[in-house]
Each structure stands twice: as C-alpha cells, then as structure tokens.
C-alpha positions as CSV (number, residue, x, y, z in Angstrom):
1,M,0.2,0.0,-0.1
2,D,1.6,3.7,-0.6
3,P,2.0,5.9,2.0
4,P,-0.7,8.8,2.5
5,Q,-0.1,11.8,0.6
6,A,-0.1,14.8,2.1
7,P,-2.3,17.8,0.9
8,L,-1.5,20.3,-1.6
9,Y,-1.8,23.2,0.8
10,F,0.2,25.5,-1.1
11,S,0.9,25.7,-5.2
12,V,4.1,27.7,-4.9
13,T,6.6,27.5,-7.5
14,P,10.5,29.3,-7.4
15,G,9.9,32.7,-7.7
16,N,6.2,32.6,-6.9
17,T,5.2,34.0,-3.3
18,A,1.9,35.1,-3.6
19,S,-1.2,32.9,-4.2
20,K,-5.0,33.2,-4.6
21,R,-7.1,32.4,-1.3
22,R,-10.8,31.9,-1.1
23,R,-12.4,31.4,2.2
24,I,-14.6,28.5,2.8
25,L,-16.1,28.7,6.5
26,R,-16.1,31.5,8.5
27,C,-17.0,31.8,12.3
28,P,-17.0,35.7,13.9
29,G,-15.7,35.6,17.3
30,D,-18.8,38.0,18.3
31,Q,-21.9,35.8,16.9
32,Q,-22.7,34.1,20.1
33,R,-23.0,37.0,22.0
34,T,-25.5,39.2,22.8
35,A,-25.9,42.7,20.9
36,A,-25.3,44.6,24.2
37,A,-21.9,42.9,25.0
38,R,-20.5,41.9,21.3
39,R,-17.1,41.7,22.4
40,N,-14.9,38.2,21.7
41,L,-12.2,36.7,19.8
42,Y,-10.9,33.3,19.3
43,R,-6.9,32.8,20.8
44,G,-6.5,29.9,19.3
45,A,-7.8,26.7,17.3
46,K,-6.7,23.5,16.0
47,W,-8.3,20.6,14.0
48,C,-9.2,17.5,15.9
49,A,-7.1,14.0,14.2
50,D,-9.6,13.5,11.4
51,G,-10.1,16.9,10.5
52,T,-14.1,16.3,11.3
53,A,-14.2,19.3,14.1
54,V,-12.5,22.3,15.8
55,L,-11.6,23.2,19.0
56,A,-11.6,27.0,20.2
57,Q,-10.3,28.7,23.1
58,A,-12.5,32.0,23.2
59,E,-11.7,35.1,25.3
60,D,-14.9,34.9,26.8
61,R,-14.2,32.0,29.3
62,S,-15.4,29.5,27.0
63,V,-14.4,26.8,24.6
64,H,-15.8,26.2,21.6
65,V,-16.5,22.9,19.6
66,L,-16.9,23.5,15.9
67,E,-17.6,20.9,13.6
68,T,-17.0,20.7,9.7
69,P,-20.2,20.5,7.8
70,Q,-21.1,17.6,6.0
71,E,-21.4,18.8,2.8
72,T,-17.8,20.3,2.7
73,D,-16.6,17.1,4.3
74,R,-17.0,14.8,1.5
75,P,-14.0,12.8,-0.2
76,G,-12.3,14.4,-2.8
77,N,-8.7,14.9,-4.0
78,D,-6.5,17.9,-4.0
79,Q,-6.9,18.7,-8.0
80,E,-10.9,18.3,-7.7
81,T,-10.7,20.7,-4.6
82,H,-8.5,23.3,-6.4
83,Q,-10.7,23.3,-9.5
84,E,-13.9,23.8,-7.6
85,I,-12.3,26.5,-5.8
86,G,-11.3,28.0,-8.8
87,S,-14.3,28.0,-10.4
88,S,-16.4,29.6,-7.4
89,Q,-13.9,31.9,-5.8
90,D,-16.4,34.7,-5.9
91,T,-18.7,32.3,-3.3
92,P,-19.1,33.8,0.0
93,P,-17.9,31.7,3.0
94,T,-20.2,29.4,4.3
95,P,-21.0,30.5,7.8
96,W,-19.9,28.6,10.6
97,T,-21.5,28.0,14.1
98,P,-20.1,26.3,16.9
99,T,-22.0,23.0,18.1
100,L,-21.0,23.1,21.8
101,I,-19.8,25.5,23.9
102,S,-18.1,25.3,27.0
103,R,-18.5,28.0,29.2
104,Q,-16.4,28.4,32.3
105,P,-16.4,30.7,35.4
106,T,-13.0,31.6,35.4
107,P,-10.2,32.3,32.0
108,V,-9.3,29.7,30.3
109,V,-5.8,28.6,30.4
110,C,-5.3,26.3,28.0
111,S,-7.1,23.6,26.3
112,T,-6.0,20.5,23.6
113,W,-7.9,17.5,22.0
114,Y,-7.6,14.2,22.9
115,P,-5.0,12.7,20.2
116,S,-7.3,10.6,18.3
117,A,-10.7,12.5,18.8
118,S,-13.0,11.9,16.3
119,R,-16.7,13.2,15.6
120,D,-17.1,9.8,14.4
121,S,-16.0,7.8,17.7
122,S,-17.8,9.0,20.7
123,S,-15.3,7.5,23.1
124,T,-12.6,9.4,22.1
125,Y,-14.5,12.6,21.2
126,C,-13.0,14.6,24.0
127,F,-10.5,17.2,24.9
128,V,-9.2,18.2,28.3
129,T,-9.4,22.3,29.5
130,S,-7.7,24.3,32.1
131,T,-9.2,27.2,34.1
132,R,-8.0,29.3,36.7
133,D,-8.4,27.9,40.2
134,R,-10.2,25.0,38.7
135,P,-8.7,21.3,38.3
136,V,-8.3,20.0,35.0
137,R,-11.1,18.6,33.5
138,L,-11.6,16.2,30.6
139,I,-14.9,17.1,28.2
140,D,-17.1,15.3,26.2
141,A,-17.1,17.3,22.9
142,G,-20.7,16.0,22.1
143,D,-22.5,16.8,24.7
144,G,-20.1,18.7,27.3
145,R,-20.3,16.6,29.9
146,C,-17.6,15.8,32.5
147,R,-15.8,12.8,31.9
148,G,-12.9,13.2,34.3
149,V,-11.0,15.5,36.7
150,Y,-7.3,15.9,37.2
151,P,-6.7,18.3,40.1
152,I,-3.6,19.8,40.9
153,L,-3.1,20.9,44.3
154,H,-0.6,23.0,45.9
155,N,-1.3,24.2,49.8
156,E,-4.9,23.3,49.4
157,Q,-5.2,25.4,46.4
158,F,-6.1,24.0,43.0
159,I,-3.3,25.0,40.1
160,A,-4.1,25.6,36.6
161,P,-1.4,24.4,34.2
162,T,-0.6,26.4,31.5
163,C,0.1,24.1,29.0
164,M,-0.4,20.5,28.4
165,M,0.3,17.5,26.2
166,F,-0.6,14.0,25.8
167,S,2.4,11.0,25.8
168,P,2.4,9.5,22.3
169,D,0.6,6.8,23.3
170,A,-2.1,8.8,24.8
171,S,-1.7,7.1,28.0
172,R,-0.6,10.0,30.0
173,L,-1.4,13.6,30.7
174,Y,1.4,16.5,31.5
175,A,0.4,19.5,32.5
176,G,3.0,22.1,33.2
177,H,2.9,24.8,35.5
178,D,5.1,26.8,38.1
179,S,8.6,24.9,37.8
180,A,7.0,21.4,37.4
181,I,4.7,18.9,35.4
182,D,2.2,17.0,36.9
183,V,2.0,13.6,34.9
184,F,-1.5,11.9,35.1
185,D,-2.6,8.4,34.4
186,F,-5.1,9.2,31.6
187,A,-7.0,6.4,32.2
188,R,-7.6,7.1,36.2
189,P,-8.9,10.5,37.0
190,G,-7.3,12.0,39.9
191,E,-3.9,13.1,41.2
192,G,-0.9,12.7,39.4
193,T,2.8,12.3,40.1
194,R,4.6,15.9,40.4
195,L,8.0,16.0,38.6
196,K,10.0,19.4,40.0
197,L,12.0,20.8,37.6
198,S,13.9,23.2,40.2
199,P,14.6,21.7,43.8
200,S,13.4,24.8,45.2
201,R,12.3,28.4,44.9
202,K,15.6,29.7,45.9
203,S,17.8,27.2,44.3
204,K,19.8,28.2,41.5
205,D,19.8,24.7,39.8
206,G,17.3,23.1,37.7
207,Q,14.9,24.6,35.0
208,K,12.9,27.4,36.9
209,G,9.9,29.6,35.7
210,I,6.1,28.8,34.5
211,V,6.5,26.1,32.1
212,S,4.4,27.7,29.1
213,A,5.2,25.1,26.1
214,M,6.0,21.6,25.8
215,T,6.6,18.9,23.0
216,F,7.0,15.3,22.6
217,S,9.9,14.1,20.1
218,P,8.6,12.2,16.9
219,D,10.7,9.5,17.8
220,A,8.5,8.0,20.0
221,A,11.4,5.0,21.5
222,S,13.5,8.1,23.0
223,G,10.7,8.9,25.4
224,M,12.3,12.5,25.0
225,Y,10.2,15.9,25.4
226,A,11.1,19.7,25.4
227,V,10.1,21.6,27.8
228,G,10.0,25.9,27.8
229,T,9.3,28.6,30.5
230,F,8.8,32.1,30.5
231,K,11.7,32.8,32.2
232,G,14.8,33.1,30.7
233,G,13.5,31.7,27.4
234,R,15.3,28.7,28.1
235,V,14.7,25.4,26.5
236,S,15.6,21.6,28.1
237,C,14.8,18.1,27.1
238,Y,13.7,15.7,29.5
239,T,12.7,11.7,28.9
240,E,10.0,9.7,30.5
241,D,12.5,7.3,31.5
242,T,14.5,10.2,33.8
243,G,11.9,12.1,35.2
244,D,12.6,15.4,36.3
245,E,16.4,15.2,35.4
246,R,17.1,17.2,32.3
247,V,19.2,15.2,29.6
248,M,20.0,18.6,28.0
249,E,19.9,22.4,27.8
250,L,19.6,24.6,24.4
251,D,21.8,27.4,24.7
252,V,19.9,30.8,23.3
253,G,22.8,31.4,21.4
254,N,25.0,34.4,20.8
255,N,22.0,36.3,18.9
256,A,19.5,36.5,21.8
257,Q,19.6,40.1,21.3
258,R,18.4,39.9,17.9
259,V,15.6,37.4,19.0
260,S,14.6,39.7,21.9
261,G,11.8,37.1,23.5
262,Q,10.2,37.2,26.9
263,G,9.4,33.6,27.0
264,I,8.8,30.5,25.1
265,T,5.1,30.3,24.1
266,Q,5.4,27.3,21.5
267,L,7.6,24.2,20.8
268,A,7.4,22.1,18.0
269,F,9.6,18.9,17.0
270,H,9.9,18.5,13.1
271,P,7.6,15.8,12.3
272,L,10.1,13.2,10.5
273,N,13.6,14.8,11.9
274,P,13.5,14.3,15.6
275,Y,16.6,16.7,16.1
276,V,15.1,19.7,14.8
277,L,13.0,21.6,17.3
278,F,11.2,25.0,16.4
279,S,10.6,27.6,19.2
280,A,8.5,30.5,19.2
281,S,8.3,33.5,21.8
282,R,6.7,36.4,23.0
283,Q,7.6,39.7,22.0
284,S,9.6,38.4,19.3
285,D,9.9,38.8,15.8
286,Y,11.2,35.3,15.0
287,I,10.9,31.4,15.1
288,S,14.2,29.9,16.3
289,V,15.5,26.6,14.7
290,Y,17.6,24.2,16.8
291,D,19.5,21.3,16.0
292,I,19.2,19.3,19.6
293,R,22.4,17.6,18.4
294,N,24.3,20.9,19.4
295,P,23.0,21.8,22.4
296,S,25.5,24.7,23.1
297,Y,25.4,26.1,19.8
298,G,21.9,28.0,19.6
299,P,19.5,28.6,17.2
300,Y,21.0,27.8,13.6
301,M,18.3,29.5,12.2
302,Y,15.6,32.2,12.5
303,L,11.8,32.4,10.5
304,Y,11.1,35.9,10.5
305,R,7.4,36.7,11.7
306,P,6.4,40.1,13.1
307,G,5.4,39.0,16.7
308,L,6.2,41.9,18.8
309,T,3.2,41.4,21.5
310,Q,2.3,39.7,24.8
311,Q,0.0,37.7,22.3
312,R,0.5,33.9,21.6
313,L,0.9,33.6,18.1
314,G,1.2,30.2,17.2
315,F,2.4,28.2,14.4
316,E,2.2,24.7,12.8
317,V,4.0,22.1,10.6
318,D,2.3,20.0,8.4
319,W,2.5,16.2,9.8
320,A,4.5,15.4,6.3
321,G,7.1,18.0,7.4
322,R,6.9,20.1,4.3
323,W,5.6,23.5,5.5
324,L,5.6,25.4,8.2
325,T,2.6,28.2,8.5
326,T,2.9,31.0,10.9
327,G,0.7,34.3,11.3
328,G,1.9,37.7,12.4
329,T,0.7,41.1,13.8
330,D,0.8,42.4,10.6
331,G,-1.9,39.9,9.5
332,V,0.0,38.2,6.9
333,L,0.2,34.4,6.6
334,R,3.8,33.1,6.1
335,V,4.7,29.6,4.7
336,Y,8.4,28.2,5.0
337,D,9.5,24.9,3.5
338,V,11.0,23.2,6.1
339,N,11.8,20.0,4.0
340,P,15.5,19.4,4.8
341,P,17.8,21.5,4.5
342,V,15.0,24.1,5.9
343,N,15.0,27.2,4.3
344,D,14.9,30.7,6.4
345,K,12.9,32.6,3.3
346,P,9.1,32.4,3.2
347,V,7.9,30.4,-0.2
348,M,4.6,32.3,0.3
349,E,3.5,35.6,2.0
350,H,-0.4,36.2,2.2
351,D,-2.1,39.6,3.4
352,L,-4.7,37.1,4.9
353,H,-6.5,39.7,7.4
354,T,-6.2,43.3,9.3
355,D,-5.3,42.2,12.4
356,S,-3.2,39.9,14.7
357,I,-3.0,35.6,13.3
358,G,-3.0,34.0,16.6
359,S,-2.8,30.8,15.6
360,V,-2.7,28.7,11.9
361,S,-4.0,24.9,11.9
362,L,-3.9,22.6,9.0
363,H,-6.5,20.2,8.0
364,P,-4.8,16.8,8.2
365,F,-6.3,15.2,4.9
366,K,-7.7,18.7,3.0
367,P,-6.0,21.7,1.9
368,W,-7.6,23.9,4.3
369,V,-6.0,26.2,6.7
370,L,-7.7,27.3,9.3
371,T,-6.6,30.5,10.9
372,A,-8.2,32.3,14.2
373,Y,-7.2,36.2,14.3
374,G,-8.1,39.0,16.4
375,S,-6.9,41.4,19.0
376,R,-7.9,43.2,21.9
377,Q,-8.9,46.6,20.7
378,P,-9.5,49.8,23.1
379,S,-13.0,50.9,23.4
380,A,-14.3,54.2,22.2
381,F,-13.6,55.2,25.9
382,E,-10.3,54.4,26.0
383,R,-9.6,56.4,22.5
384,S,-10.8,59.2,24.1
385,L,-8.6,59.2,26.8
386,E,-5.6,58.6,24.6
387,D,-7.0,61.9,22.0
388,N,-7.2,63.7,25.4
389,D,-3.6,62.8,26.4
390,S,-2.2,64.1,23.1
391,T,-3.8,67.5,22.8
392,S,-3.6,68.0,26.9
393,E,-0.3,69.8,27.9
394,N,-1.3,69.1,31.7
395,D,0.9,66.7,33.0
396,D,-1.0,65.6,35.8
397,S,-4.2,65.1,33.6
398,E,-1.9,62.7,31.4
399,S,-1.2,60.7,34.9
400,E,-4.4,60.2,35.7
401,N,-5.6,58.9,32.6
402,D,-2.8,56.6,32.7
403,K,-4.3,55.5,36.4
404,S,-7.5,55.1,34.3
405,D,-6.1,52.8,31.7
406,S,-4.5,50.6,34.7
407,E,-7.5,50.5,36.5
408,A,-9.2,49.1,33.8
409,D,-6.7,46.2,32.7
410,Q,-7.0,45.4,36.5
411,S,-10.7,45.6,36.5
412,S,-10.6,43.3,33.5
413,E,-8.2,40.7,35.5
414,S,-10.4,40.8,38.9
415,S,-13.3,40.1,36.6
416,K,-12.8,36.2,37.2
417,E,-14.2,36.0,40.8
418,V,-17.4,34.0,40.5
419,A,-20.0,32.0,43.0
420,D,-18.1,29.1,45.0
421,G,-20.7,26.9,43.7
422,E,-20.8,27.7,40.1
423,E,-20.2,24.9,37.6
424,T,-17.8,24.7,34.5
425,M,-20.1,22.3,32.5
426,A,-20.7,22.9,28.6
427,V,-23.7,24.5,27.6
428,P,-24.5,22.9,24.2
429,V,-25.9,25.2,21.5
430,A,-26.8,22.7,19.2
431,A,-28.9,19.2,19.1
432,H,-25.9,16.7,18.9
433,A,-25.4,13.0,18.5
434,T,-24.0,12.0,21.5
435,G,-22.2,8.7,22.4
436,A,-22.2,7.1,25.9
437,L,-20.8,8.3,29.2
438,G,-18.5,6.3,31.3
439,E,-19.4,3.4,30.1
440,H,-17.1,3.1,27.2
441,G,-15.5,6.2,26.8
442,I,-11.9,7.4,27.9
443,G,-12.2,8.5,31.5
444,S,-15.3,6.6,32.4
445,K,-13.7,5.2,35.9
446,G,-13.2,7.7,39.0
447,N,-14.9,11.4,38.4
448,S,-17.1,10.7,35.7
449,V,-19.7,13.3,36.9
450,A,-19.5,17.1,38.1
451,M,-17.6,17.3,41.4
452,E,-19.6,17.1,44.6
453,G,-20.9,20.5,45.7
454,E,-21.2,22.1,42.1
455,T,-24.4,23.0,40.3
456,L,-24.9,23.4,36.6
457,S,-25.0,26.9,35.1
458,T,-26.8,27.8,32.0
459,D,-26.3,31.4,32.0
460,T,-25.5,32.7,28.5
461,S,-25.7,36.5,29.3
462,S,-22.1,36.8,30.1
463,S,-22.9,38.5,33.3
464,A,-18.9,38.2,34.0
465,F,-18.1,40.7,31.2
466,G,-19.7,43.5,33.3
467,R,-16.8,45.0,34.6
468,D,-15.4,44.5,31.2
469,A,-17.6,47.1,29.1
470,G,-15.0,49.3,28.3
471,I,-13.1,46.6,26.6
472,G,-13.5,45.3,22.7
473,W,-12.1,42.4,20.7
474,I,-12.2,42.0,17.3
475,G,-11.9,38.3,15.7
476,A,-13.0,35.3,13.7
477,L,-12.1,31.8,12.6
478,E,-11.3,31.2,9.1
479,V,-11.1,28.3,6.6
480,S,-9.0,28.7,3.4
481,V,-8.1,27.3,0.3
482,F,-4.8,28.5,-1.6
483,Y,-4.6,28.0,-5.1
C-alpha cells in the first residue's frame, strides 16, 4: 500500500510568493454574544485528528467545538478541490457556528484535543481544559459533560496548568505549571505524579519559571520531550525514563539580542526529523530553529514573522514535514519550506487579515488552512482618553488618564470572581448526536460526573463581562483554500 500523500496546501513555484485564496468557512468571534456585549475573539483553534471538528479557545471564558459541515467534509482529491475553488472563487464563505460551547466561571488557560479525537467515535471525542483556580477537566465534545477531573493541588489550592500535552501513546497527560510538571494516568482521573524541574524557589539549579510550552519528540522510542518556560527563554529536554532529570539544555545562542523574546510560547519538533526543534517566543519577531545534536550552539536559523506582542502567535508544521505556516501581528500568513534543509526565506506570503493571526492549523487530509485572528482593541472610551492625552499639555491630566487605563486592565483581570458553587460544565447550543458517557468512554472510571457540591450553570448572558464594558475585541475563525 502506498503511503498517504500530504494535501497540497500551497501551490507555490520558485519566484512565485503569492497565491489566490478563497474562504470556505467563517465563524465571527462575536456571533454567540448579545448585541449589548458583542466583544469576543478566538485565541487559538486546532483541527482534531481526522479533521471532522475544531477546538477553539475564546476570550469570553469559553471553549467552542465547531464541526466540519457534512457538505464540505466529503471525499475528494486536491486537484478536484482546487478546480472547484477556481470556478467558484466569488462564492461567500459558509457561515460556521459552534455545535458546543463549554462556558467556564474563570478564564481559560489552555485546552487540547485527545490525540485520536474524532466526531465519528464517541469514546475518543473529547478534550481537556485548564481554567484558573480549577482542576483540569476532561470534557465530552459531543454533549459537554465532564468525564473526569485531574486536580493539581498546592497548599490546598487548585493550580491551573499553563500548557498540556499527551504522551505519544495517549496514556498519560502532562500538565506544566510553576517549575513543575504533573503527570496523570489518563485512564484513572485523580491526582498525578509531580516532576519538580527545580529543587526549590531559591535554588539556582534546574529549570525555573512557569512551564509555558511542551512537545514530544517524533521518535517515540526515545521518550524525549522539550520544555520551555516564560523565564529566561531557555529550552530543556527530558525523557520519560529520567523523570525530572534533564538530559540537555539548549543555549539561546549569540543572537539572543536579535530574538529578544520574553518567554517561550510554543515548541514543536519536525515530524520527520527528531533533531530539529522549532521555538516561538512572545515579544519576538522570529521562530528559532534548533539542532538538538548541538545544544550549546544555539539556534542555527531564524524564521521571520512580526511578533512584538504579549499575545501568543502560534505556528504549525504539517504532518508530512513540508510546510511551516505562521501568522504575525501584521495579519500576513507566511509559509516556510522546512523540508530539510530548512529555508529561512518564506515561499509564500499572503496578506490574509487586518489583525494579528493568533493561530494556524492545517487540515490533516484536505488543503484547508484554519486561522484564528483578532486582538484586544481599545474601546471608544479608551480612545477618547488617548485623544485627550495627545491634546492636553497638563502632566497631571496625563497621569490620571494612565491611572484609568491601569485600573481598567486590573478590572478586566479581576473579573474572574465567581460564586463558589458555580459549575464549569458545557452548554450545548445545538442538537447533537452524542455517545455514551462513563460506560466505554475515556476517563469513564473515577470522577465521571460533576464534582460534589457543584451545580450546573446555563447562564449565557455573560454577566461576568459587566466589569469589562470598556474593553473591545475583534476576531474570527476562517477556513481558507489557496490555489
């Protein structure tokens, strides 16, 4: 049997860095909100393993599941798809609405699909989500019920991991937080085993800082995984056999001033080359490329994309290891040919959106590119303050305006206050075929229901945003084809 062929995501030739594009699906970030509080955006989105659904993290403390419409999810080769697109390029995109909205009482920190999640398999159709001051939850993507709970406790308080990943065989869940990683037996919900990356807060040994990115090597036999933190921008590698003993530390190199990052935001190994590691940082215009066989050498290449922002700007390498796609603060989608040897010049640049592209995800079997774009925008009130600042010559007035802006940010941050009994269960927004829960599903043993003392909340009025009335967001999800 011939090996599967990667989709023709981008039709590029030497010297041709442009391409035509047509939007197939579009989901505006504010479509699920009331007219009085229409402020939302998607921070990131990713296809599930077979491309039948998308998991998207929204700014309004919710996680959305959007299923691929049946009429567009039919078999077909790339040539047929591109011919259809070329003949119907003026057709507007199909409106796309979530089939499930999982609302949370506190801000969503991160979420990720179960590795083999599929709409056609009720037992694997699930995802894990991390919310502030709450345990990690395994959520059924079909009906929103809680299948299991994975708590991280410190001083009798719940800790929300800042990043999560599954082991290559999907038997363990890794959850990173402050200078530590908790490892859970995924089939048995409950507390896990803690790997301390640093002996203590005062110790200078080990890897310190909030764990912000993790990724496993494609060489499953090695059990190696890379870990990055927000502190220092350094990357260390560990193995499942050695536990918290790191096997190597990657040097930032002599060009640290060129990268000027303030903490790792994403790590990814090349799917076909376990020695090549890509690293993205916040407040950095470059994606660093490492050869882990030379850990002291530092990055041997930098891939440009505007990223001087605190917002996470994701990238993705397709499963065949040919393309690295990334967005930037300028709304331009850049495509790099990372089939060894890696080329530091983009083979395609497309002015895709008018705002920052927060994440890019490639459909596993079709030439579809999913982008989540948008960023926090100042409200009319904030803009009026800025206008007053620019026209006023009174220093005291400028100081008061700055104080108002600071208080507005603090108010937005403190809006996480929620009643103790409020539940984090999902609220389905459409009739949906669901599978059995707790009988054959993943995480069916142990905590397969809501935690004791919690009650369901079906409030969709987004009252938690009352203190954010002066804040605005713009953004959407779009699926595009380039031809």
